[in-house]
C-alpha positions in Angstrom: 144.9 -87.4 122.7 144.4 -84.7 120.1 140.7 -85.8 119.5 140.0 -85.6 123.3 141.4 -82.1 123.5 139.4 -81.0 120.4 136.2 -82.4 122.1 136.6 -80.1 125.1 134.0 -77.4 125.1 135.0 -73.8 125.3 133.2 -73.3 128.6 135.0 -76.3 130.1 138.4 -75.0 129.0 137.6 -71.5 130.3 136.6 -72.8 133.7 139.8 -75.0 134.0 141.9 -72.0 133.1 140.2 -69.9 135.7 140.7 -72.6 138.2 144.4 -72.7 137.5 144.6 -68.9 137.7 142.7 -68.4 141.0 143.9 -71.4 143.0 147.4 -73.0 142.3 148.8 -69.9 140.5 148.0 -67.7 143.5 149.9 -69.9 146.0 153.4 -69.5 144.7 155.8 -68.0 147.2 159.5 -67.4 147.5 161.5 -65.2 149.9 161.3 -61.6 148.6 161.9 -57.9 149.3 158.2 -57.2 149.7 156.7 -54.0 148.2 155.0 -54.1 144.8 154.8 -55.8 141.4 157.0 -58.7 140.7 158.7 -58.4 144.1 155.6 -60.2 145.4 156.1 -63.8 144.3 152.6 -64.9 143.4 152.2 -62.0 141.0 154.7 -63.8 138.7 152.7 -67.0 138.5 149.4 -65.2 138.3 150.6 -63.3 135.2 151.7 -66.5 133.6 148.2 -67.9 134.2 146.6 -64.7 132.8 148.6 -64.8 129.6 147.7 -68.5 129.3 144.0 -67.5 129.4 144.7 -64.8 126.7 146.6 -67.2 124.4 144.1 -70.0 124.8 141.3 -67.6 124.0 143.1 -66.4 120.9 143.5 -70.0 119.7 139.9 -70.8 120.5 138.8 -67.7 118.5 140.8 -69.0 115.5 139.3 -72.5 115.9 135.7 -71.3 116.2 136.3 -68.6 113.5 134.4 -66.0 115.5 135.2 -63.1 117.8 133.0 -62.3 120.8 133.1 -58.9 122.5 131.0 -56.7 124.7 128.9 -54.0 123.0 130.5 -51.5 125.3 134.1 -52.5 124.5 135.1 -49.0 123.3 134.2 -47.4 126.5 136.1 -50.0 128.5 139.1 -49.3 126.3 139.1 -45.6 127.5 141.7 -46.2 130.2 144.4 -47.9 128.0 143.8 -45.4 125.3 144.2 -42.6 127.8 147.5 -44.1 128.9 148.8 -44.1 125.3 147.8 -40.5 124.8 149.6 -39.5 127.9 152.8 -41.0 126.6 152.7 -38.6 123.6 151.7 -35.4 125.3 153.6 -35.5 128.6 157.3 -35.1 128.4 158.2 -35.6 132.1 157.7 -39.3 132.7 159.8 -42.5 133.3 159.7 -44.6 130.1 160.2 -47.9 132.0 157.5 -47.1 134.5 155.2 -46.0 131.7 155.8 -49.2 129.8 155.1 -51.5 132.8 152.0 -49.5 133.7 150.8 -49.7 130.1 151.4 -53.5 129.9 149.6 -54.0 133.2 146.5 -52.2 132.0 146.6 -53.4 128.4 147.1 -57.0 129.7 144.1 -56.6 131.9 142.0 -55.4 129.0 143.1 -58.3 126.9 142.2 -60.7 129.7 138.8 -59.2 129.9 138.2 -59.6 126.2 139.6 -63.1 126.3 136.9 -64.2 128.8 134.2 -63.5 126.2 135.7 -66.1 123.8 134.8 -69.0 126.1 131.1 -68.2 125.7 130.2 -68.8 129.3 126.5 -69.6 130.0 124.8 -68.4 133.2 125.5 -71.8 134.8 129.2 -71.5 133.8 129.3 -68.1 135.5 128.0 -69.7 138.7 130.7 -72.3 138.4 133.3 -69.6 137.9 132.1 -68.0 141.2 132.3 -71.3 142.9 136.0 -71.4 141.8 136.4 -68.0 143.6 134.8 -69.6 146.7 137.3 -72.4 146.6 140.1 -70.0 146.3 138.7 -68.1 149.3 138.7 -71.3 151.3 142.2 -72.2 150.4 143.5 -68.8 151.3 141.3 -68.7 154.4 142.8 -72.0 155.7 146.2 -70.7 154.8 145.6 -67.6 157.0 144.2 -69.6 159.9 147.3 -71.8 159.8 149.4 -68.6 160.2 147.3 -67.6 163.2 147.1 -70.8 165.2 150.1 -72.8 163.9 152.8 -70.3 162.9 155.5 -72.9 163.9 154.2 -75.5 161.4 155.5 -74.0 158.3 155.5 -75.8 155.0 158.5 -75.6 152.6 157.1 -72.4 150.9 155.0 -70.3 153.2 154.7 -66.6 153.7 156.3 -65.4 156.9 153.6 -64.3 159.4 153.6 -63.0 163.0 150.3 -64.7 163.8 148.6 -62.5 161.2 146.5 -64.2 158.4 148.3 -62.7 155.4 148.0 -65.9 153.4 150.2 -65.1 150.3 149.1 -61.5 150.1 151.8 -60.2 152.5 149.4 -57.4 153.4 146.5 -58.2 155.7 144.2 -55.5 154.3 144.4 -57.0 150.8 143.5 -60.5 152.1 140.6 -59.0 154.0 139.2 -57.3 150.9 139.7 -60.5 148.9 137.8 -62.4 151.5 135.1 -59.8 151.6 134.7 -60.3 147.8 134.4 -64.0 148.3 131.7 -63.4 150.9 129.8 -61.2 148.3 130.1 -64.0 145.7 128.8 -66.5 148.2 125.7 -64.4 149.0 125.1 -63.8 145.3 125.1 -67.5 144.7 122.6 -68.0 147.6 120.1 -66.1 145.4 120.8 -68.2 142.3 118.9 -71.3 141.1 122.0 -73.3 142.0 121.0 -73.2 145.7 117.3 -73.9 145.4 117.9 -77.6 145.7 121.6 -77.6 146.4 123.8 -80.6 146.5 125.5 -81.4 149.8 128.9 -80.5 148.4 127.6 -77.1 147.3 126.2 -76.4 150.8 129.5 -77.4 152.4 131.3 -75.2 150.0 129.1 -72.2 150.6 129.1 -72.5 154.4 132.8 -73.1 154.6 133.7 -70.1 152.4 131.2 -67.9 154.4 132.7 -68.9 157.7 136.3 -68.4 156.6 135.8 -65.2 154.8 133.8 -63.7 157.7 136.4 -64.8 160.2 139.4 -63.4 158.2 137.6 -60.1 157.6 136.7 -59.8 161.3 140.0 -60.9 162.7 142.1 -58.8 160.3 141.1 -55.5 161.9 140.7 -54.0 158.5 138.3 -51.0 158.4 137.9 -51.3 154.6 137.3 -55.0 154.7 134.7 -54.7 157.5 132.9 -51.7 155.9 132.7 -53.3 152.4 131.5 -56.6 153.8 128.7 -54.9 155.8 127.7 -52.7 152.9 127.8 -55.4 150.3 125.9 -57.9 152.5 123.2 -55.3 153.2 122.8 -54.5 149.4 122.6 -58.2 148.5 120.1 -58.9 151.3 117.8 -56.0 150.2 118.0 -56.9 146.5 117.4 -60.7 147.0 115.5 -61.0 150.3 112.6 -62.9 148.6 115.0 -65.4 147.0 116.8 -65.8 150.3 113.6 -66.5 152.2 112.9 -69.4 149.9 116.0 -71.1 151.2 115.1 -71.0 154.9 117.1 -74.0 156.1 120.2 -73.0 154.3 119.8 -69.3 155.4 119.5 -70.4 159.1 122.7 -72.3 158.7 124.3 -69.2 157.1 123.3 -67.0 159.9 124.7 -69.4 162.5 127.9 -69.7 160.5 128.3 -65.9 160.3 127.6 -65.5 164.1 130.2 -68.1 164.9 132.8 -66.5 162.7 132.2 -63.0 164.1 132.4 -64.3 167.6 135.7 -65.9 167.0 137.0 -62.7 165.3 135.6 -60.3 167.8 138.9 -58.8 168.8 139.6 -57.7 165.2 136.2 -56.0 165.0 137.0 -54.0 168.1 140.3 -52.9 166.6 138.5 -51.9 163.4 135.9 -49.8 165.2 138.6 -48.1 167.3 140.5 -47.1 164.2 137.3 -45.7 162.7 137.3 -43.1 165.5 140.7 -41.8 164.3 139.3 -40.5 161.1 137.5 -37.6 162.9 140.7 -36.5 164.8 142.1 -33.4 163.0 142.9 -29.8 163.7 140.8 -26.8 162.8 142.8 -26.6 159.6 141.9 -30.1 158.6 145.3 -31.6 159.4 145.6 -35.0 161.1 148.3 -35.0 163.8 147.8 -38.3 165.6 146.2 -41.7 165.4 146.0 -43.8 162.2 144.5 -41.2 160.0 147.6 -40.1 158.1 145.7 -40.6 154.8 144.1 -37.2 155.4 147.5 -35.5 155.1 148.5 -37.8 152.2 145.4 -36.8 150.3 145.9 -33.1 151.0 149.5 -33.1 149.7 148.4 -35.1 146.6 145.7 -32.6 145.9 148.1 -29.8 146.1 150.4 -31.6 143.7 147.5 -32.2 141.3 146.6 -28.5 141.2 150.1 -27.8 139.8 149.4 -29.8 136.6 145.7 -30.5 136.5 145.2 -31.5 132.9 147.9 -34.0 132.0 149.6 -34.6 135.4 153.3 -34.7 136.2 154.0 -37.9 134.1 153.9 -41.6 134.7 156.4 -42.5 137.4 156.7 -39.0 138.8 154.6 -39.4 141.9 157.4 -40.1 144.4 159.4 -37.1 143.3 156.6 -34.5 143.2 154.8 -35.8 146.2 157.9 -35.8 148.5 158.9 -32.3 147.2 155.5 -31.0 148.2 155.7 -32.8 151.5 158.6 -30.6 152.5 156.5 -27.5 152.0 153.5 -29.1 153.7 155.6 -29.9 156.8 156.9 -26.4 157.0 153.3 -25.2 157.2 152.1 -28.0 159.4 155.0 -29.4 161.3 152.8 -31.6 163.5 151.1 -33.3 160.6 150.9 -37.1 160.9 152.6 -38.7 157.9 154.2 -42.1 157.3 157.9 -42.0 158.3 159.1 -43.9 155.3 159.0 -43.4 151.5 155.6 -43.3 149.9 155.3 -44.6 146.3 151.5 -44.3 146.1 149.0 -42.0 147.9 146.8 -44.9 149.0 144.0 -43.8 146.7 143.9 -44.9 143.1 142.0 -41.8 141.8 144.4 -39.5 143.6 147.4 -41.4 142.2 146.2 -40.9 138.6 145.3 -37.3 139.2 148.9 -36.6 140.2 150.6 -38.6 137.4 148.0 -38.5 134.6 145.8 -35.5 135.5 142.2 -35.2 134.2 143.0 -37.1 131.1 143.8 -40.3 133.0 140.9 -39.8 135.4 138.5 -39.3 132.4 139.5 -42.8 131.1 139.0 -44.4 134.5 135.6 -42.7 135.1 134.3 -43.6 131.7 135.2 -47.3 132.4 133.6 -47.1 135.8 130.4 -45.5 134.6 130.2 -48.0 131.8 130.2 -50.9 134.2 127.6 -49.3 136.4 125.4 -48.6 133.3 125.8 -52.2 132.1 124.9 -53.5 135.6 121.6 -51.5 135.8 120.7 -52.6 132.2 120.2 -56.0 133.8 117.6 -54.6 136.2 118.1 -52.8 139.5 118.1 -55.9 141.7 120.7 -57.8 139.7 122.6 -54.7 138.9 122.9 -53.7 142.5 123.9 -57.3 143.3 126.7 -57.1 140.7 127.9 -53.7 142.2 127.9 -55.3 145.7 130.4 -57.9 144.5 132.6 -55.1 143.2 132.5 -53.0 146.3 135.3 -54.6 148.4 138.0 -54.3 145.7 136.6 -51.0 144.5 136.6 -49.4 147.9 140.0 -50.8 148.7 141.5 -48.9 145.7 140.4 -45.7 147.4 142.4 -46.3 150.6 145.4 -48.4 149.5 147.2 -49.9 146.5 145.8 -53.4 146.1 146.5 -53.7 142.4 150.2 -52.9 142.8 150.9 -55.2 145.8 148.9 -58.1 144.5 147.5 -59.0 141.0 144.9 -61.3 142.4 142.4 -58.4 143.2 143.1 -57.0 139.7 142.1 -60.1 137.8 139.3 -60.9 140.3 137.8 -57.5 139.6 138.1 -58.1 135.8 136.3 -61.4 136.1 133.5 -59.7 138.0 133.3 -56.9 135.4 133.1 -59.7 132.7 130.1 -61.1 134.7 128.4 -57.7 134.3 129.3 -57.0 130.6 128.5 -60.5 129.3 124.8 -59.7 129.2 125.3 -57.6 126.1 127.7 -59.4 123.7 128.2 -59.3 120.0 129.8 -61.9 117.8 131.7 -61.2 114.6 132.6 -64.0 112.1 136.3 -64.2 111.2 137.3 -64.6 107.6 141.1 -64.8 107.9 143.5 -66.1 105.3 145.5 -69.2 106.1 148.6 -67.2 106.6 146.9 -64.8 108.9 145.5 -67.6 111.0 149.0 -69.2 111.2 150.6 -65.9 112.2 148.0 -65.2 114.9 148.2 -68.7 116.3 152.0 -68.6 116.4 151.9 -65.1 118.0 149.6 -66.4 120.7 151.8 -69.4 121.5 154.9 -67.3 121.3 153.4 -64.7 123.7 152.7 -67.3 126.3 156.1 -69.0 126.0 158.0 -65.7 126.0 156.1 -64.3 129.0 156.7 -67.6 130.9 160.4 -67.4 130.2 160.6 -63.8 131.3 158.7 -64.5 134.4 160.9 -67.5 135.2 163.9 -65.3 134.8 162.2 -62.9 137.1 162.0 -65.6 139.7 165.8 -66.2 139.3 166.4 -62.4 139.5 164.5 -62.1 142.8 166.4 -65.1 144.2 169.7 -63.6 143.2 169.0 -60.4 145.2 167.8 -62.4 148.3 171.0 -64.6 148.1 173.1 -61.4 147.8 171.5 -59.9 150.9 171.6 -63.1 152.9 175.3 -63.4 152.1 175.9 -60.0 153.7 176.6 -58.3 150.3 179.9 -60.1 149.9 179.5 -61.3 146.3 178.2 -58.7 143.8 178.4 -61.2 141.0 175.2 -62.8 142.5 173.3 -59.7 141.3 173.9 -60.5 137.6 170.5 -62.2 136.9 168.7 -59.2 138.5 170.8 -56.7 136.5 169.5 -58.5 133.3 165.9 -58.4 134.4 163.8 -55.3 133.4 161.8 -55.2 136.6 164.7 -55.8 139.1 167.4 -53.9 137.2 167.0 -50.7 139.2 166.9 -52.5 142.5 170.0 -54.6 141.7 171.8 -51.6 140.3 171.1 -49.7 143.6 172.5 -52.6 145.7 175.5 -52.9 143.4 176.4 -49.2 143.5 175.9 -49.0 147.2 178.1 -52.0 147.8 180.9 -50.7 145.7 180.7 -47.3 147.4 180.6 -48.6 151.0 183.5 -51.0 150.3 185.8 -48.2 149.2 184.7 -45.8 151.9 185.3 -48.5 154.6 188.7 -49.0 153.0 189.4 -45.3 153.4 189.3 -44.7 149.7 187.1 -42.5 147.5 187.9 -43.4 143.9 184.4 -44.8 143.3 182.6 -41.8 144.8 182.5 -39.6 141.7 180.9 -42.5 139.7 178.4 -43.1 142.5 177.5 -39.4 142.6 177.0 -39.3 138.8 174.6 -42.3 139.1 172.8 -41.4 142.4 172.1 -37.7 141.9 169.5 -38.2 139.1 168.3 -41.6 140.6 167.3 -40.0 143.9 165.1 -37.5 142.2 162.6 -40.1 141.1 163.3 -42.6 143.9 163.9 -40.6 147.1 165.1 -43.5 149.2 166.0 -42.3 152.7 169.2 -44.4 152.9 170.4 -43.1 149.6 170.5 -39.5 150.9 173.0 -40.7 153.5 175.1 -42.6 150.9 175.1 -39.7 148.4 176.1 -37.3 151.2 179.1 -39.6 152.0 180.0 -39.8 148.4 180.0 -36.0 148.1 182.2 -35.8 151.2 184.6 -38.3 149.5 184.9 -36.0 146.5 185.4 -32.9 148.5 182.0 -31.4 147.8 181.0 -30.6 151.3 178.3 -28.1 150.5 176.5 -30.6 148.4 176.9 -33.2 151.1 175.2 -31.0 153.7 172.5 -29.9 151.3 171.7 -33.6 150.3 171.4 -34.8 153.9 169.3 -31.8 154.8 167.0 -32.5 151.8 166.6 -36.1 153.1 165.8 -35.0 156.6 163.3 -32.5 155.3 161.5 -35.3 153.5 161.8 -37.8 156.3 161.9 -35.9 159.6 161.0 -39.1 161.6 163.7 -41.3 160.0 166.2 -42.3 162.7 169.1 -43.1 160.4 168.8 -39.8 158.7 168.5 -37.9 162.0 171.6 -39.6 163.4 173.6 -39.0 160.2 172.8 -35.2 159.9 175.2 -34.0 162.7 177.9 -36.4 161.5 177.7 -35.2 157.9 177.8 -31.6 159.0 180.7 -32.2 161.3 182.6 -33.9 158.6 181.9 -31.1 156.1 183.5 -28.6 158.4 187.0 -30.1 158.0 189.3 -27.7 156.2 192.0 -28.6 153.6 194.8 -27.3 156.0 194.2 -30.1 158.4 195.0 -32.9 156.0 197.6 -33.6 153.3 195.1 -34.2 150.5 191.5 -32.9 150.6 190.1 -35.8 148.6 192.0 -38.4 150.6 190.9 -36.8 153.9 187.3 -36.5 152.7 187.3 -40.2 151.8 188.5 -41.1 155.3 186.0 -38.8 156.9 183.2 -40.2 154.9 184.3 -43.7 155.9 184.3 -42.7 159.6 180.6 -41.9 159.6 179.2 -44.8 161.5 176.5 -46.1 159.2 176.7 -49.8 158.9 176.9 -51.0 155.3 175.3 -54.3 156.0 172.5 -53.0 158.2 171.5 -50.2 155.9 171.6 -52.4 152.8 169.3 -54.9 154.5 166.5 -52.4 154.4 164.5 -53.5 151.3 164.3 -51.1 148.4 160.7 -51.9 147.8 159.8 -52.3 151.4 156.2 -52.7 152.4 155.0 -49.2 153.1 153.9 -48.4 156.6 150.3 -49.6 156.8 148.0 -46.7 157.2 144.8 -48.6 157.0 
């Protein structure tokens, strides 16, 4: 057995690992709160697979006694280096958020470098792209089942209202993923692989093209449609001679695309209708209707950026500073069209980093982007533009939404495509490590994979504990213990626990827990301005006799979320309760506790709203 493993070529091992990462690892699903990060189930399994690639590449490097890396590695390291620098020079940031963000970026950089250790040849790169096509087919079929057979649900399937989410839980991300699959298929059509293709390769290409075109068309995603059109046009212009040499296959491709677009025609009409909304704005450049709320989101973000242009407001500060500025923006433009719920990201990656990291963070991002473009054109303009076409769907999506935070699949897919670009200029350094250094490195690589796997498995348990707690109508707080012990879900679980304890006491006409809740919630709400928390904090202030703070808190919440029904209904109730005088009751604190409990906000109903709820789609 050991001999067979040792005989496996690095390229074979790398392709198997990529296959695991992009196919079975992306299909994991469990009921979840939605939102971002590890709240989305498949992100957990994808990270396990990514760390497996990193650990396996490290062991391979020790076995081969050589280290392969791109010549432009230092420029690609600009982003993680910029993140580290920000941690030293910016005081106002959330340490936990900064740590997760740093691990995310650093892990991606390590994954990129790990791919070089497998020494993929051009034919291996083509096989890697075929793996992407297979993944596109799997997710495309998954999406089609959600459209046409929503009642036929396997044991673990993402809930869908006849919308082809697949596992992405956000249709626009699935559309951009399928647009990237389409670009990969067109790129392969120009490669030697398809000059005399095997029947299975033809079936694979045509199936992936049909499914990806259909999902992009049916989704109604403007970004997916635009990126697919732009990328296809670039690939056709750059490779038209090669494509004409494959006339029978190209005729089949054209028929396949026409059939897919015909079946998804309704989605195309929705996409073009939404494109018209982008031009609807007032003379002051403010969007007041339609689906163009991003215009206002960007304007507020830019105003926040100008307050701290060099280093930003700090990692994790976006929600606080953006919603604070939103209050001022709505005073100036009360009819501005904005999402009614909490916004954790401006739906533009560059704008997000401008707010939190300023020009320092943007410099790191732009250096990395320009490096990839430079490396692409060093391969010749035709091939370089073809590479850029494959990167367009995910790249464009980062400028209108938050794909990397909702799903890790686009993140690692983009890194693989960047590797395809950078691999043309690679250096190799021979390793001369001592025996103890080799053992230490090998043990570290194995320990990294095992420890990350254990943490991720505990994260699965933590997510399940929160879901069970909510499904049980918040009757057993002990169910939250696994989540309280998890670094990612700790804040979420703590929020549910504190709210449960407060609401129980208020409903029992007591207010003993209210001071402790106030002490916890007052700083928490600054960086996580959750609409429901404004109501809860106001009730806690009432229970402690701090009526002025109660009124101020509920008004602050309403100023940030003027379209939130729960807040609007609670404002007059809180103000009415705050007007009670001590002369009308035996004890002010006892009376305040009873008054806070009398405010008709259902504990169960309000707690059912997910903390990391999927944000209102603005695409």
